[in-house]
C-alpha positions in Angstrom: -14.5 -33.9 111.7 -13.0 -30.7 110.1 -15.9 -29.2 108.2 -15.8 -27.7 104.7 -17.9 -24.7 103.7 -20.6 -25.1 101.6 -22.9 -25.0 101.5 -41.3 -6.7 74.5 -44.9 -7.1 74.8 -46.9 -6.1 77.8 -49.6 -8.4 79.0 -53.1 -6.9 78.6 -54.0 -4.4 81.2 -57.7 -5.3 81.2 -58.8 -8.1 83.5 -61.9 -10.1 82.7 -64.3 -9.9 85.7 -64.7 -13.7 85.6 -62.9 -16.7 87.0 -61.9 -17.8 83.5 -58.2 -17.5 82.5 -57.1 -14.1 81.5 -57.3 -13.2 77.8 -53.8 -12.1 77.0 -53.0 -9.7 74.2 -51.0 -11.6 71.5 -50.1 -8.6 69.5 -47.2 -6.4 70.1 -47.2 -2.9 71.5 -44.1 -0.9 71.9 -42.3 -2.6 74.9 -41.9 -0.3 77.9 -38.6 -0.4 79.8 -37.9 1.3 83.1 -35.1 1.1 85.6 -35.6 1.1 89.3 -32.2 0.9 91.1 -30.5 -2.2 89.9 -33.7 -3.6 88.4 -34.7 -3.3 84.8 -38.4 -3.9 84.1 -38.9 -4.6 80.4 -42.5 -4.9 79.2 -43.7 -5.3 82.8 -46.7 -3.3 84.0 -46.6 -1.2 87.1 -47.2 -3.2 90.3 -50.5 -2.2 92.0 -49.7 -0.6 95.3 -52.1 -2.8 97.2 -50.4 -6.0 95.9 -47.1 -5.2 97.6 -48.1 -5.4 101.3 -50.1 -8.5 100.7 -47.1 -10.3 99.3 -44.7 -8.7 101.9 -46.5 -10.6 104.7 -44.8 -13.7 103.4 -41.5 -12.1 102.3 -40.3 -11.2 105.8 -39.9 -14.8 106.8 -36.2 -15.7 107.6 -34.4 -18.8 108.7 -31.2 -19.6 110.6 -28.6 -22.0 109.3 -26.0 -23.7 111.4 -22.4 -22.9 110.2 -20.0 -24.2 113.0 -19.2 -24.6 116.6 -17.0 -22.0 118.3 -14.4 -23.0 120.9 -16.3 -21.5 123.8 -19.4 -23.6 123.0 -21.3 -20.9 121.2 -22.4 -21.4 117.6 -22.0 -19.5 114.3 -25.1 -19.2 112.2 -26.2 -17.4 109.1 -29.5 -15.5 109.0 -30.9 -12.4 107.4 -31.4 -9.2 109.2 -31.9 -6.6 106.5 -31.0 -7.2 102.8 -28.7 -10.2 102.8 -27.8 -13.3 104.9 -24.9 -12.5 107.3 -23.1 -14.3 110.1 -24.2 -14.2 113.7 -23.0 -15.7 117.0 -25.4 -17.3 119.4 -24.0 -17.9 122.9 -26.6 -20.4 124.2 -30.0 -21.9 123.3 -32.5 -19.0 123.0 -29.8 -16.3 123.4 -29.7 -13.2 121.2 -28.1 -13.3 117.8 -25.1 -11.1 117.8 -24.4 -10.0 114.2 -20.7 -10.3 113.1 -20.7 -9.4 109.4 -22.5 -6.4 107.8 -22.0 -6.6 104.0 -24.2 -5.7 101.1 -23.4 -9.0 99.5 -24.5 -12.3 101.2 -22.1 -14.5 103.0 -21.6 -17.8 101.1 -20.7 -20.0 104.1 -18.4 -20.1 107.1 -16.2 -22.4 109.2 -14.4 -21.8 112.5 -10.6 -22.2 112.9 -10.3 -25.2 115.2 -9.8 -24.4 118.9 -10.6 -20.7 118.4 -13.4 -18.2 118.1 -11.9 -17.0 114.8 -13.6 -18.0 111.6 -13.4 -17.8 107.8 -16.2 -17.0 105.3 -16.7 -16.7 101.6 -18.2 -13.8 99.7 -18.6 -12.8 96.1 -19.7 -9.6 94.3 -22.9 -9.2 92.4 -23.6 -12.9 92.1 -20.7 -13.6 89.8 -19.6 -16.5 92.1 -15.9 -15.6 92.1 -15.8 -16.2 95.8 -13.0 -14.8 98.0 -12.3 -16.3 101.4 -11.6 -14.0 104.4 -10.4 -14.6 107.9 -12.1 -12.7 110.8 -12.8 -12.7 114.5 -15.8 -11.8 116.6 -14.5 -8.2 117.0 -14.8 -7.5 113.3 -12.3 -6.8 110.6 -11.2 -9.2 107.8 -8.1 -10.4 106.1 -8.2 -11.9 102.6 -6.9 -15.5 102.5 -7.3 -16.0 98.7 -5.9 -14.5 95.5 -8.0 -11.7 94.0 -9.6 -12.6 90.6 -9.9 -16.3 91.4 -12.9 -18.5 92.4 -12.4 -20.3 95.7 -14.4 -22.8 97.6 -14.4 -26.0 99.8 -12.4 -24.5 102.7 -11.1 -26.7 105.5 -8.5 -26.3 108.3 -5.9 -28.6 109.7 -6.6 -29.9 113.2 -4.1 -27.5 114.7 -5.7 -24.6 112.9 -2.4 -23.5 111.3 -3.1 -24.4 107.7 -6.1 -23.8 105.5 -6.9 -25.8 102.3 -9.2 -24.8 99.6 -9.9 -25.2 95.9 -9.1 -22.5 93.4 -9.8 -22.0 89.7 -9.0 -19.1 87.4 -11.4 -17.4 84.9 -12.0 -19.4 81.8 -10.0 -22.3 83.0 -10.9 -26.0 83.7 -7.8 -26.8 85.7 -8.4 -26.6 89.4 -5.7 -26.1 92.1 -5.7 -27.2 95.7 -4.1 -24.5 97.7 -2.6 -24.6 101.2 -2.4 -21.3 103.0 -0.8 -20.2 106.3 -3.5 -18.9 108.6 -1.1 -16.6 110.5 0.5 -15.3 107.3 -2.5 -15.2 104.9 -0.4 -14.0 101.9 1.7 -17.2 102.0 0.0 -19.8 99.7 1.2 -22.8 97.8 -0.3 -25.2 95.3 -0.3 -28.8 96.7 -2.2 -30.3 93.8 -3.3 -29.3 90.3 -5.5 -31.2 87.9 -8.0 -31.0 85.1 -11.6 -31.1 86.3 -13.3 -30.1 89.5 -11.0 -30.9 92.4 -11.7 -30.1 96.0 -10.1 -30.8 99.4 -12.4 -33.0 101.6 -10.5 -33.7 104.8 -7.0 -33.6 106.3 -5.6 -36.2 108.7 -5.0 -35.5 112.3 -1.2 -35.5 111.8 -1.5 -33.1 108.9 0.3 -35.4 106.5 -2.6 -36.7 104.4 -5.2 -34.7 102.4 -8.3 -36.4 101.1 -9.4 -34.9 97.8 -12.4 -35.3 95.5 -12.6 -35.1 91.8 -16.1 -34.5 90.6 -16.9 -35.6 87.1 -20.7 -35.8 87.1 -23.5 -36.6 89.4 -22.9 -40.3 88.6 -19.2 -40.3 88.7 -16.6 -38.9 91.1 -13.3 -40.1 92.6 -11.6 -39.9 96.0 -7.9 -39.3 96.0 -5.3 -39.4 98.8 -2.5 -36.8 98.7 0.8 -37.3 100.7 1.5 -33.7 101.7 5.1 -34.5 102.4 6.0 -36.0 99.0 3.3 -34.4 96.9 2.3 -37.8 95.5 -1.4 -38.5 94.9 -3.2 -41.7 94.3 -6.8 -42.7 93.8 -8.4 -44.3 96.9 -10.4 -47.0 95.1 -9.7 -47.1 91.3 -12.3 -49.2 89.4 -13.3 -49.7 85.8 -16.9 -48.7 86.6 -18.4 -45.4 87.6 -18.7 -44.6 91.3 -20.4 -41.6 92.9 -18.8 -40.7 96.2 -20.7 -38.4 98.6 -19.7 -37.0 102.0 -16.3 -38.4 103.1 -14.1 -38.1 106.2 -10.8 -39.5 107.3 -10.8 -41.4 110.6 -8.5 -39.8 113.3 -5.9 -42.5 112.7 -5.8 -41.8 109.0 -6.3 -45.4 108.1 -9.9 -45.3 106.9 -12.3 -43.1 105.1 -16.0 -43.0 106.1 -18.0 -42.1 103.0 -21.2 -42.6 101.0 -20.8 -44.6 97.8 -23.2 -46.0 95.2 -20.8 -48.8 94.1 -22.8 -52.0 93.7 -26.0 -50.3 94.6 -28.7 -48.1 93.0 -28.4 -45.8 96.0 -25.7 -44.2 98.1 -24.6 -46.4 101.0 -22.5 -45.7 104.0 -19.1 -47.5 103.8 -15.7 -47.6 105.4 -12.8 -47.7 103.0 -9.2 -48.7 103.8 -6.7 -46.1 102.8 -4.0 -48.8 102.5 -5.7 -51.0 99.9 -9.1 -49.5 99.1 -11.1 -52.4 100.5 -14.7 -51.5 101.4 -16.7 -52.5 104.5 -20.4 -51.6 104.5 -21.6 -49.8 107.6 -25.3 -49.7 106.9 -27.4 -52.1 104.9 -28.7 -51.1 101.5 -31.8 -49.0 102.5 -33.1 -48.4 98.9 -32.7 -44.7 99.9 -29.7 -42.4 99.8 -27.5 -41.9 102.8 -26.3 -38.3 103.0 -25.0 -35.6 105.3 -22.4 -37.9 107.0 -20.6 -36.4 110.0 -17.9 -38.0 112.1 -16.9 -36.8 115.6 -13.4 -35.4 116.1 -12.4 -38.5 118.2 -13.9 -40.8 115.5 -16.2 -42.5 118.0 -19.6 -41.2 116.8 -21.2 -41.2 113.4 -24.3 -39.3 112.3 -26.0 -39.3 109.0 -29.3 -38.6 107.3 -31.4 -40.9 105.1 -33.3 -39.3 102.3 -36.6 -41.2 102.4 -38.7 -40.0 99.5 -37.5 -36.4 100.1 -38.0 -36.5 103.9 -34.9 -36.5 106.2 -34.3 -39.0 109.0 -31.3 -38.5 111.2 -29.4 -41.5 112.6 -26.6 -41.5 115.3 -24.5 -44.5 116.1 -21.3 -45.5 117.9 -18.8 -46.3 115.2 -16.6 -48.5 117.4 -19.3 -50.7 118.8 -21.6 -50.4 115.7 -24.6 -49.9 118.0 -27.3 -47.4 117.4 -27.6 -44.5 119.9 -30.8 -42.6 120.7 -32.3 -41.2 117.5 -33.9 -37.8 117.2 -37.6 -37.9 116.2 -37.9 -35.0 113.8 -41.1 -33.5 112.4 -41.8 -33.9 108.7 -39.3 -31.9 106.7 -35.6 -31.6 105.9 -32.5 -31.6 108.0 -28.9 -30.8 107.2 -25.7 -29.1 108.5 -25.0 -32.0 110.9 -21.9 -31.4 113.1 -20.8 -32.7 116.4 -19.5 -30.3 119.1 -15.8 -30.6 119.7 -16.4 -32.7 122.8 -18.7 -35.0 120.8 -21.5 -34.8 123.3 -23.9 -32.7 121.1 -25.0 -32.9 117.5 -26.1 -29.6 115.8 -28.4 -29.6 112.8 -30.6 -27.2 110.8 -34.3 -28.3 110.6 -36.8 -26.9 108.1 -40.5 -28.0 107.8 -43.3 -26.7 105.6 -44.5 -24.5 108.5 -41.2 -23.4 110.0 -38.6 -21.3 108.2 -35.5 -23.2 109.4 -33.8 -23.2 112.7 -30.8 -24.6 114.5 -31.3 -27.4 117.0 -29.0 -29.7 119.0 -29.3 -33.3 120.0 -28.0 -34.7 123.2 -26.1 -37.7 121.9 -26.0 -39.9 125.0 -29.3 -39.0 126.7 -31.4 -37.9 123.8 -33.5 -34.7 123.7 -33.7 -31.9 121.2 -32.9 -28.3 122.2 -33.8 -25.4 120.0 -31.2 -22.7 119.7 -32.9 -20.2 117.4 -36.5 -19.3 116.7 -36.8 -17.6 113.4 -39.8 -15.5 112.3 -42.2 -16.5 109.6 -43.4 -12.9 109.2 -46.8 -11.5 110.1 -48.6 -14.7 109.0 -50.3 -17.2 111.2 -48.2 -20.4 110.8 -51.4 -22.5 111.3 -52.5 -21.3 107.8 -49.4 -23.0 106.2 -50.2 -26.3 104.5 -48.1 -29.5 104.5 -47.7 -31.1 101.0 -49.1 -34.5 100.1 -46.7 -36.8 98.3 -48.3 -38.3 95.2 -47.1 -40.3 92.2 -48.3 -40.2 88.6 -47.4 -42.5 85.7 -45.5 -41.0 82.8 -45.7 -41.9 79.1 -43.5 -45.0 79.6 -45.0 -46.2 82.8 -42.4 -44.6 85.1 -43.8 -43.6 88.4 -42.9 -39.9 89.1 -43.2 -38.4 92.6 -44.5 -35.0 93.3 -45.3 -32.9 96.3 -48.8 -31.2 96.2 -49.6 -28.1 98.2 -53.4 -27.5 98.4 -55.5 -24.8 99.9 -57.5 -26.0 102.9 -60.7 -25.3 101.0 -61.0 -25.3 97.2 -64.1 -23.6 95.7 -64.6 -25.2 92.4 -61.5 -26.0 90.3 -58.3 -24.3 91.5 -55.6 -22.9 89.2 -52.3 -24.9 89.3 -48.6 -23.8 89.5 -46.1 -26.5 88.5 -42.7 -25.6 89.9 -39.7 -27.6 88.4 -36.4 -27.7 90.2 -33.0 -27.0 88.6 -30.0 -29.3 88.2 -31.3 -31.6 86.9 -29.1 -33.2 89.5 -31.4 -32.0 92.3 -34.5 -32.9 94.3 -37.4 -30.8 95.5 -38.0 -31.6 99.2 -40.7 -30.5 101.7 -38.9 -27.7 103.5 -40.1 -24.2 104.2 -41.1 -22.3 101.0 -42.9 -19.0 101.7 -43.6 -18.6 98.0 -45.6 -21.8 97.9 -47.6 -20.8 101.0 -48.4 -17.4 99.6 -49.6 -18.8 96.3 -51.8 -21.3 98.1 -53.3 -18.8 100.5 -53.5 -15.6 98.4 -54.1 -17.0 95.0 -56.0 -20.1 96.0 -53.7 -22.1 93.7 -52.5 -25.7 94.0 -48.8 -25.9 93.8 -47.3 -29.2 92.4 -43.6 -29.8 92.7 -42.5 -32.8 90.7 -39.2 -34.7 90.8 -39.1 -35.7 87.1 -36.6 -38.3 85.8 -33.1 -37.0 86.2 -33.7 -36.0 89.8 -31.5 -37.2 92.6 -32.9 -39.1 95.6 -34.5 -42.0 93.7 -31.4 -44.0 92.7 -28.8 -43.7 90.0 -30.9 -45.4 87.4 -33.5 -42.7 87.8 -30.8 -40.0 87.6 -29.6 -41.3 84.3 -33.0 -41.4 82.6 -32.7 -38.0 81.0 -29.0 -38.0 80.1 -27.8 -36.9 76.7 -30.3 -37.9 73.9 -32.9 -38.8 76.5 -33.4 -35.2 77.6 -36.8 -34.8 76.1 -38.2 -37.6 78.2 -38.2 -35.4 81.2 -40.3 -32.9 79.3 -42.7 -35.8 78.6 -43.0 -36.3 82.3 -44.6 -32.8 82.5 -47.0 -33.8 79.8 -48.0 -36.8 81.9 -48.5 -34.5 84.9 -50.7 -32.3 82.8 -52.7 -35.4 81.9 -53.0 -36.3 85.6 -54.1 -32.7 86.5 -57.0 -33.1 84.0 -58.3 -36.1 85.9 -58.4 -34.3 89.2 -61.9 -32.9 90.0 -60.5 -30.0 92.1 -57.8 -28.8 89.6 -58.4 -26.6 86.6 -56.5 -27.9 83.5 -57.2 -24.6 81.7 -55.3 -22.6 84.3 -51.9 -24.2 84.6 -48.6 -22.3 84.8 -45.2 -23.9 84.7 -42.5 -22.2 86.8 -38.8 -23.1 87.1 -35.2 -22.0 87.4 -31.9 -22.9 85.7 -32.4 -26.4 84.3 -36.0 -26.0 85.5 -36.1 -22.9 83.3 -35.2 -25.0 80.3 -38.0 -27.4 81.3 -40.6 -24.7 81.4 -39.5 -23.3 78.0 -39.5 -26.8 76.5 -43.0 -27.4 78.0 -44.2 -24.2 76.5 -43.2 -25.5 73.1 -44.4 -29.0 73.6 -47.8 -28.2 75.3 -48.7 -24.6 74.1 -52.5 -25.1 74.2 -52.4 -26.6 77.8 -50.5 -23.8 79.6 -51.9 -20.5 80.7 -48.4 -19.0 81.4 -44.7 -19.7 81.7 -42.2 -18.4 84.2 -38.5 -18.9 83.2 -35.9 -18.0 85.8 -32.2 -18.0 84.7 -33.1 -20.8 82.3 -31.3 -22.5 79.4 -32.8 -21.5 76.1 -30.3 -23.2 73.8 -27.9 -25.9 74.9 -25.3 -25.1 72.3 -25.0 -21.4 73.2 -25.3 -22.3 76.9 -22.3 -24.7 76.8 -20.3 -22.3 74.7 -20.9 -19.4 77.1 -21.1 -20.9 80.6 -18.0 -20.3 82.7 -15.0 -22.4 81.7 -14.6 -23.9 85.1 -17.9 -25.7 84.8 -18.3 -26.3 81.0 -17.0 -29.9 81.0 -19.1 -30.7 84.1 -22.2 -29.7 82.2 -21.2 -31.6 79.1 -21.1 -34.7 81.2 -24.7 -34.2 82.0 -26.3 -32.6 78.9 -24.0 -33.9 76.2 -21.2 -32.4 74.2 -22.2 -29.8 71.6 -18.9 -30.5 69.7 -20.2 -34.0 68.8 -22.2 -33.6 65.6 -24.9 -36.2 66.6 -25.4 -34.5 70.0 -25.5 -31.1 68.4 -28.2 -32.3 66.1 -30.3 -33.4 69.1 -29.7 -30.0 70.8 -30.9 -28.3 67.6 -34.1 -30.4 67.8 -34.9 -29.8 71.5 -33.5 -26.3 72.3 -36.4 -24.0 73.1 -34.8 -21.2 71.1 -35.4 -23.2 67.9 -39.1 -23.8 68.9 -40.4 -20.4 69.6 -42.9 -20.5 66.8 -44.8 -23.0 68.9 -44.8 -21.0 72.1 -48.1 -19.2 72.5 -48.5 -18.9 76.3 -47.6 -15.6 78.0 -43.9 -15.7 79.2 -42.2 -14.1 82.1 -38.4 -14.2 82.1 -36.2 -13.4 85.2 -32.5 -13.1 85.0 -29.4 -11.9 86.8 -27.0 -9.9 84.7 -23.9 -11.4 86.3 -24.9 -15.1 86.1 -21.8 -17.2 85.5 -23.8 -20.5 85.1 -26.6 -19.6 82.7 -25.4 -16.3 81.1 -27.7 -13.4 80.5 -27.5 -14.1 76.8 -29.7 -17.2 77.3 -32.5 -15.0 78.6 -32.3 -12.2 76.2 -32.2 -14.4 73.1 -35.4 -16.2 74.1 -37.1 -12.9 75.0 -36.2 -11.5 71.5 -37.2 -14.6 69.7 -40.6 -14.9 71.3 -41.3 -11.2 70.9 -40.4 -11.7 67.2 -43.6 -13.8 66.9 -45.7 -11.0 68.4 -46.2 -13.0 71.7 -46.3 -11.4 75.1 -43.1 -11.4 77.2 -42.3 -9.7 80.5 -38.6 -9.5 81.3 -37.1 -8.7 84.7 -33.3 -8.2 84.9 -31.2 -7.5 88.0 -27.9 -5.8 87.3 -26.4 -6.8 90.7 -27.4 -10.5 90.8 -26.2 -13.8 89.3 -27.8 -17.2 89.2 -30.9 -16.3 91.2 -31.8 -13.2 93.3 -30.1 -13.3 96.7 -30.7 -9.7 97.9 -34.1 -9.3 99.6 -35.2 -6.1 97.7 -34.6 -7.9 94.4 -36.2 -11.1 95.5 -39.2 -9.1 96.7 -39.5 -7.4 93.3 -39.4 -10.8 91.7 -42.2 -12.0 93.9 -44.3 -9.0 93.0 -43.8 -9.3 89.3 -44.5 -13.1 89.4 -47.7 -12.6 91.4 -49.0 -9.9 89.1 -48.2 -12.3 86.1 -50.0 -15.2 87.8 -53.0 -13.1 88.7 -53.4 -12.0 85.1 -53.1 -15.4 83.5 -55.3 -17.0 86.1 -58.0 -14.3 85.7 -57.7 -13.1 89.3 -58.0 -9.4 90.4 -54.6 -7.8 89.9 -55.4 -5.1 92.5 -56.6 -6.8 95.7 -57.8 -3.5 97.2 -60.0 -2.8 94.3 -61.2 -6.3 93.7 -60.8 -6.0 90.0 -58.9 -3.9 87.4 
């Protein structure tokens, strides 16, 4: 298979010398603002010197992610050595990582030109997500493949390696273009398809005549299209009156079929084979009541690999597509797996494996004989991995009887009732899964906190009915799930309901702000990372290429009825109810949730004489990707948590 790339008020400075929650000053002092490099600290106290090395023990963990196979049998991986994740080549299992790229900005993803050791990668500037794609080889140097000033993604190559295909969109536009570019003459580009909405190339046939394309509408609706590259005519692969969500898809080598995941006729994504001629569907795997994902087809079309998402845990399956028989299956430890890809000869399957106690590494599976081989061994920093905890999967009942899953990370020993951090994922079309998270492990071991990671309604991985439970006017029901979790915490003898912090990013940032308004007397603190504070202003100001995609999930602010609901539920309109101390973290160049969303909530909450810390990175976008910025975020977050939990803010002194 030809792969595509992916993938202000200061808090009180006096700490009570008790285990009770910190008494936070609720009156305003003149906010203090200081700049350190690209970081702006607004109302944030100085970080105690002894706090930094304690946190840094966990901040030096790094993982390796599989990118692609090279023609000589070596692999291309991404890993961090220094400030950002860059590309490295690994010649053999356990061999040294030879660094290939050396940029201040992280590499977004990479793919190898078939039959060569040349490769292409994407890179943006300052987190703005206007990705450019570059061609390079193992000796260095790069050539731009894409047009400056455009956003480019979903790169793939023809089987002969002569043509590259990718998706392009211009600033402020919602019309996407599929571009074909000459690999040997990178300046030569042509538009092969143009359409309203989010279009991407998915695969190209072995003869180079047919391009499989995807049109993404929402998490619950997408379309697969077939483009005849000789005539320019496009048609939908399987038009229906209902909504279908298509996932990973590949053309078979003969171009007659598409192997894909689809939720048509099922609550979950199933593995199917679709006829290109008439769109007829043949199921390849029985309905498992779990999503099939990460589908990978070998270049000769004989082997098929995929993962099944079972309650957040990944199980990898391999089978012979021609005989339909199962081949030896890798037995993986508890965790997550992704990045599946067969070697060009089809004998070996590569994957990236992450567990709660290992930071993510590249492994390969011998398809015929079985056996896992580890290619990389990434460091977890100067921390004993035996101290890492594996989460327990629990379920709690929400206000309407819905069973909501959550992963719970607990200290090995809890003395009395432990403080709690609820971390809420973004999306909402996403799912928290039990991979490696050094932040969780540090909170558990250094703060003695219990970390609870719920998958509230609207999360993926639990069926399309579950995904739809928070759509449009149902948005506030997901906030009620957090209320039910707070009820559950109060029933647990080892958890302290008076010391609970909600923490989340992007849509999770909306969730924590909404929870702050809904449950002000039940929260000790709130951490909002690049969060939505007002749906109307968010939809008006998010980048044009994604505005309609977000309207499909959240609702359309131009509809008077929906706008009225937004006015009722947007946290910016509810700041008079927010009494818990607030930490806001934002990237200045965020194209998804603009900086204005953070600054309007900071201003409004401070207007009620409530404490707010604000950390702004001038060289980041939707989340901090540079290590020094991410470290600073961890330091500020830890200081905030220590204050609101009533813990010593200076570990060396024991109290402050």
